[in-house]
C-alpha positions as CSV (number, residue, x, y, z in Angstrom):
1,X,11.9,-16.3,22.2
2,X,10.6,-12.4,23.6
3,X,6.4,-12.8,22.4
4,X,6.6,-8.7,22.8
5,X,6.6,-8.0,19.0
6,X,4.5,-9.8,17.8
7,X,1.4,-8.8,20.1
8,X,0.5,-6.0,17.7
9,X,0.1,-9.2,15.0
10,X,-1.9,-11.4,17.5
11,X,-4.2,-8.2,18.1
12,X,-4.6,-7.5,14.4
13,X,-5.7,-11.1,14.2
14,X,-8.3,-11.1,17.1
15,X,-9.8,-7.7,15.7
16,X,-10.0,-9.3,12.5
17,X,-12.7,-12.3,13.8
18,X,-13.8,-10.3,16.8
19,X,-15.2,-7.2,15.5
20,X,-17.6,-7.6,12.7
21,X,-20.0,-9.9,15.3
22,X,-19.9,-6.9,18.3
23,X,-20.2,-4.3,15.7
24,X,-22.9,-6.1,14.4
25,X,-24.5,-6.5,17.5
26,X,-24.0,-2.8,18.0
27,X,-26.1,-2.3,14.7
28,X,-22.7,-0.9,13.8
29,X,-21.7,-3.1,10.7
30,X,-21.4,0.4,8.9
31,X,-17.9,0.9,10.1
32,X,-16.8,-2.4,8.6
33,X,-16.6,-1.1,5.4
34,X,-14.4,2.1,6.3
35,X,-12.2,-0.2,9.4
36,X,-11.4,-2.3,5.6
37,X,-10.4,0.5,3.3
38,X,-8.6,1.8,6.1
39,X,-6.7,-2.0,6.5
40,X,-5.0,-1.4,2.7
41,X,-4.4,1.8,3.3
42,X,-2.4,1.2,6.4
43,X,-1.0,-1.5,4.0
44,X,0.8,1.0,2.1
45,X,2.0,3.2,5.0
46,X,3.6,0.0,6.4
47,X,5.6,-0.1,3.1
48,X,6.5,3.6,3.4
49,X,7.3,2.9,7.2
50,X,10.3,0.0,6.0
51,X,11.6,2.5,3.3
52,X,11.9,5.5,6.1
53,X,11.8,4.7,9.1
54,X,14.8,1.4,8.2
55,X,16.2,2.6,5.1
56,X,16.4,6.0,6.2
57,X,14.9,6.7,2.7
58,X,12.0,9.2,2.1
59,X,9.3,9.0,-0.7
60,X,6.6,11.0,-1.9
61,X,6.1,8.4,-5.5
62,X,4.2,6.2,-2.3
63,X,0.9,6.7,-4.0
64,X,2.3,5.8,-7.4
65,X,3.3,2.6,-6.4
66,X,-0.5,2.0,-5.3
67,X,-2.3,3.2,-8.8
68,X,0.1,1.2,-10.2
69,X,-1.3,-2.2,-8.6
70,X,-4.9,-0.8,-8.6
71,X,-4.8,0.6,-12.6
72,X,-2.9,-2.7,-13.8
73,X,-5.0,-5.0,-12.1
74,X,-7.9,-4.0,-12.9
75,X,-7.4,-2.8,-16.5
76,X,-6.0,-7.0,-16.8
77,X,-8.8,-8.2,-15.0
78,X,-11.6,-6.4,-17.1
79,X,-10.1,-6.8,-20.9
80,X,-12.6,-9.2,-22.4
81,X,-11.2,-11.8,-24.4
82,X,-14.6,-13.5,-25.6
83,X,-13.1,-12.7,-29.3
84,X,-9.7,-15.3,-29.0
85,X,-11.7,-17.5,-27.0
86,X,-11.7,-20.2,-29.5
87,X,-7.7,-19.9,-29.4
88,X,-4.9,-22.4,-28.5
89,X,-4.1,-20.1,-26.0
90,X,-7.2,-19.1,-24.3
91,X,-8.0,-23.0,-24.1
92,X,-5.0,-23.8,-22.5
93,X,-5.4,-20.8,-20.2
94,X,-8.6,-22.0,-19.5
95,X,-7.6,-25.5,-19.3
96,X,-4.7,-24.1,-16.1
97,X,-7.6,-22.4,-14.7
98,X,-6.4,-19.1,-15.2
99,X,-9.6,-17.6,-16.8
100,X,-12.8,-16.5,-15.1
101,X,-16.3,-16.5,-17.1
102,X,-19.0,-13.8,-16.6
103,X,-21.2,-11.0,-18.0
104,X,-20.7,-7.6,-17.8
105,X,-23.9,-5.2,-16.4
106,X,-25.8,-5.0,-20.1
107,X,-25.7,-9.0,-20.1
108,X,-22.7,-9.1,-22.3
109,X,-21.0,-12.6,-21.8
110,X,-16.8,-11.8,-20.9
111,X,-14.2,-14.0,-20.7
112,X,-11.1,-12.6,-18.7
113,X,-7.8,-13.8,-17.0
114,X,-8.7,-14.3,-13.2
115,X,-8.0,-11.5,-10.3
116,X,-5.3,-13.8,-9.7
117,X,-3.6,-13.3,-12.4
118,X,-4.3,-9.6,-12.7
119,X,-2.8,-9.4,-9.4
120,X,0.1,-11.3,-9.8
121,X,1.0,-9.2,-12.9
122,X,0.3,-5.9,-11.3
123,X,2.2,-6.3,-8.7
124,X,5.1,-7.9,-10.9
125,X,4.4,-4.5,-12.8
126,X,5.1,-2.2,-9.9
127,X,8.7,-4.2,-8.7
128,X,9.7,-4.1,-12.0
129,X,9.3,0.2,-11.8
130,X,10.5,0.4,-8.5
131,X,13.6,-1.4,-9.8
132,X,14.1,1.0,-12.9
133,X,13.8,4.0,-10.4
134,X,15.4,3.2,-7.8
135,X,18.6,2.4,-9.2
136,X,19.3,5.8,-10.6
137,X,17.1,7.6,-8.0
138,X,18.1,6.1,-5.0
139,X,22.0,7.4,-5.4
140,X,19.7,10.5,-4.2
141,X,19.8,12.0,-0.3
142,X,17.4,13.9,1.5
143,X,15.7,16.1,-0.2
144,X,16.7,15.7,-3.3
145,X,15.8,12.0,-3.0
146,X,11.8,13.3,-2.1
147,X,11.7,15.6,-4.9
148,X,12.7,12.9,-7.7
149,X,10.1,10.7,-6.2
150,X,7.8,13.1,-5.8
151,X,8.7,13.8,-10.1
152,X,7.7,9.9,-10.4
153,X,4.6,10.0,-8.1
154,X,3.3,13.4,-10.3
155,X,4.3,11.4,-14.1
156,X,1.7,8.6,-12.3
157,X,-0.9,11.0,-12.0
158,X,-0.8,12.5,-14.8
159,X,-0.9,9.0,-17.1
160,X,-4.0,7.6,-15.2
161,X,-5.7,11.3,-16.0
162,X,-4.6,11.2,-19.9
163,X,-4.9,7.8,-20.8
164,X,-7.9,6.7,-22.4
165,X,-7.3,2.8,-22.0
166,X,-7.4,3.4,-18.1
167,X,-10.9,6.1,-18.5
168,X,-8.7,9.1,-18.1
169,X,-10.7,11.4,-15.4
170,X,-13.1,8.6,-14.7
171,X,-10.7,6.3,-14.5
172,X,-11.7,1.7,-14.6
173,X,-14.7,0.6,-13.2
174,X,-17.0,-3.2,-12.8
175,X,-13.7,-4.3,-11.5
176,X,-14.8,-7.8,-10.7
177,X,-14.2,-9.8,-7.4
178,X,-10.7,-11.1,-6.2
179,X,-11.6,-14.8,-4.6
180,X,-9.8,-15.4,-1.5
181,X,-10.7,-18.8,-1.4
182,X,-13.4,-20.7,-2.2
183,X,-16.5,-18.7,-0.8
184,X,-13.6,-15.4,0.0
185,X,-14.4,-12.8,-2.0
186,X,-12.6,-9.4,-1.9
187,X,-15.9,-7.8,-3.0
188,X,-17.8,-4.3,-1.8
189,X,-21.5,-6.4,-1.9
190,X,-23.3,-5.1,1.1
191,X,-23.2,-8.9,2.2
192,X,-20.0,-9.3,2.1
193,X,-18.9,-6.8,4.8
194,X,-18.1,-9.0,7.6
195,X,-15.9,-11.3,5.7
196,X,-14.1,-9.2,4.0
197,X,-13.0,-6.8,7.1
198,X,-11.6,-10.0,8.0
199,X,-9.6,-10.2,4.7
200,X,-8.8,-6.8,4.9
201,X,-7.2,-7.1,8.9
202,X,-5.8,-11.0,8.5
203,X,-3.4,-10.0,4.7
204,X,-2.0,-6.7,7.1
205,X,-1.6,-9.2,10.2
206,X,0.4,-10.8,8.2
207,X,2.3,-8.2,6.2
208,X,3.1,-6.9,9.8
209,X,4.4,-10.4,10.8
210,X,6.6,-10.6,7.9
211,X,7.9,-6.7,8.5
212,X,8.5,-7.8,12.0
213,X,10.5,-10.7,11.4
214,X,12.4,-9.5,8.4
215,X,13.7,-6.3,10.8
216,X,14.4,-9.1,13.6
217,X,16.8,-10.4,11.4
218,X,20.3,-9.6,9.9
219,X,18.7,-7.5,6.7
220,X,16.6,-5.8,9.6
221,X,20.1,-5.5,11.2
222,X,21.7,-4.0,8.5
223,X,18.4,-1.8,7.3
224,X,19.1,-0.5,11.3
225,X,22.8,0.2,10.7
226,X,21.8,1.7,7.3
227,X,19.7,4.7,8.4
228,X,21.7,5.2,11.7
229,X,24.6,5.9,8.9
230,X,24.9,4.3,4.8
231,X,29.0,5.3,5.8
232,X,29.6,3.4,8.7
233,X,27.3,1.6,7.5
234,X,29.3,0.5,4.6
235,X,32.2,0.6,5.8
236,X,31.4,-2.9,7.7
237,X,30.3,-4.4,4.9
238,X,26.7,-3.3,4.2
239,X,26.1,-3.3,0.6
240,X,24.1,0.0,1.1
241,X,23.2,0.4,-3.2
242,X,21.5,-3.1,-2.6
243,X,19.8,-3.0,0.5
244,X,18.1,0.6,-0.5
245,X,17.1,-0.8,-3.7
246,X,15.5,-4.3,-2.1
247,X,13.2,-2.3,0.6
248,X,12.1,0.3,-2.2
249,X,11.0,-2.2,-4.2
250,X,9.2,-4.0,-0.7
251,X,7.5,-0.1,0.0
252,X,6.1,-0.7,-3.4
253,X,5.3,-4.0,-3.7
254,X,3.2,-3.3,-0.3
255,X,1.6,-0.3,-2.0
256,X,0.3,-2.5,-5.3
257,X,-0.8,-5.3,-2.7
258,X,-2.5,-2.8,-1.5
259,X,-3.9,-0.9,-4.4
260,X,-4.8,-4.0,-5.6
261,X,-7.1,-5.6,-3.3
262,X,-8.9,-1.9,-2.5
263,X,-9.6,-1.8,-6.2
264,X,-11.5,-5.4,-6.6
265,X,-13.0,-4.5,-3.2
266,X,-14.6,-0.5,-4.8
267,X,-15.4,-2.4,-7.8
268,X,-13.3,0.6,-9.2
269,X,-10.2,2.9,-9.3
270,X,-9.8,6.9,-10.4
271,X,-6.9,9.0,-10.6
272,X,-7.2,10.4,-7.0
273,X,-5.5,7.4,-5.9
274,X,-2.3,8.5,-7.3
275,X,-2.7,12.3,-6.2
276,X,0.2,13.5,-5.0
277,X,-1.4,14.5,-1.7
278,X,-1.8,10.9,-1.1
279,X,1.8,10.4,-1.1
280,X,2.0,13.2,1.5
281,X,-0.7,11.3,3.8
282,X,1.2,8.3,3.9
283,X,4.4,9.9,4.7
284,X,2.2,12.6,7.5
285,X,1.1,8.7,9.2
286,X,4.8,6.8,8.8
287,X,5.6,10.5,11.2
288,X,2.9,10.1,13.6
289,X,3.4,6.3,14.1
290,X,7.5,7.0,14.2
291,X,10.2,6.1,12.2
292,X,11.0,2.9,12.4
293,X,8.1,2.0,14.7
294,X,5.5,-0.3,13.0
295,X,3.1,-0.6,15.9
296,X,2.9,3.6,15.6
297,X,2.6,3.5,11.9
298,X,-0.5,0.8,11.5
299,X,-2.2,2.8,14.7
300,X,-2.0,6.3,12.9
301,X,-2.9,4.5,9.1
302,X,-5.5,2.5,10.7
303,X,-6.8,5.5,12.6
304,X,-6.2,8.3,10.6
305,X,-7.7,6.7,7.2
306,X,-10.6,6.0,9.0
307,X,-11.9,9.3,10.4
308,X,-10.8,10.5,7.1
309,X,-13.1,7.6,5.3
310,X,-16.2,9.2,7.6
311,X,-15.2,12.1,6.3
312,X,-14.6,13.9,9.7
313,X,-12.3,16.4,8.4
314,X,-14.7,17.6,5.8
315,X,-13.6,19.6,3.1
316,X,-10.5,20.4,5.3
317,X,-9.1,16.2,4.6
318,X,-6.1,17.5,2.6
319,X,-5.2,20.0,4.7
320,X,-5.2,18.2,8.4
321,X,-2.6,15.5,7.3
322,X,-0.5,18.5,5.8
323,X,-0.8,20.0,9.5
324,X,-0.5,17.1,11.3
325,X,2.8,16.5,9.7
326,X,3.5,20.4,10.8
327,X,2.8,19.7,14.2
328,X,4.7,16.5,14.1
329,X,8.1,18.3,13.2
330,X,6.9,21.3,15.9
331,X,5.9,18.9,19.0
332,X,7.8,16.2,18.4
333,X,12.1,17.3,17.0
334,X,12.9,14.5,18.8
335,X,11.1,11.6,18.0
336,X,9.7,11.0,22.4
337,X,6.8,10.1,21.6
338,X,7.1,7.6,19.0
339,X,10.5,6.4,17.6
340,X,12.4,8.3,15.3
341,X,10.8,11.6,14.5
342,X,10.3,13.2,10.8
343,X,12.3,16.4,11.8
344,X,15.1,14.6,13.1
345,X,15.5,12.5,10.0
346,X,15.2,15.2,8.0
347,X,18.0,17.3,9.3
348,X,20.2,13.3,9.5
349,X,19.5,13.1,5.6
350,X,20.4,16.9,5.1
351,X,23.6,16.5,6.6
352,X,24.1,13.0,4.7
353,X,23.2,15.0,1.6
């Protein structure tokens, strides 16, 4: 077995444990916060890379699934169940270790579902929505599919911005930390800065490992055949509809997991995470990295998100990602630098439509 495809995974794992002490020694530990957030955004980008680069489907709804994960998890984790604490259901959940106790900033006792429960429910919700949306939408091709997923993203943004129970324009706050293991909690506290960086990059490495193994499998070969030509793949026995739907759900799950973890890390989430421009960013990152290039997407996702979070682009943040997308289409029309380019991808989809 060749080790070359796994080198990025190994590099991520090494960086996850070596960078915190190096940056701390250099008195640059403050970079760990942006690097942690960049890892979660890169995780959502990897899910889109799987959809666009291997299944050959374009989606402008990735931010919507990110928001579904973050909002659903934070909504469930912040519901106070103290009023039903004496009910048989609450006692059964408590006995199973599925309840968490604490106090709010005002000292009021809180009883809520464990973040693990909220995470699982949030990811399942995102997967269910992806399946429900994907079945009719994935019958479309090219710019028609892009427009349909754009509409989905707009709906999610308006729902979270206009729903009072979700905090409306203010979003949800006071989201508790997510205990991964004893002593390891996804939280934004300064004392946990190094451990949270390690958690985020290990999660990213595991996600990359899963995708590398998937695309080296029989299913991965079927997806590559689907990307190269849907009709030809179907003629060779590939169930194109099932594969497209499955990878669409996979991309949604990646985005939802990223949304859950980043929300618990930040302790809050706002409607800006559902903004359609966020979806454009994910598309720009995948196009820079290369349509079927997981390593390129990973590097582009970490780098561009880090620069954005550091405020390098200032008020032109969204404009920069749009310009990046245009330049990739102009300067790498045949994808010589990073694999399949966005422009050649659109031309293939346009001919297929």
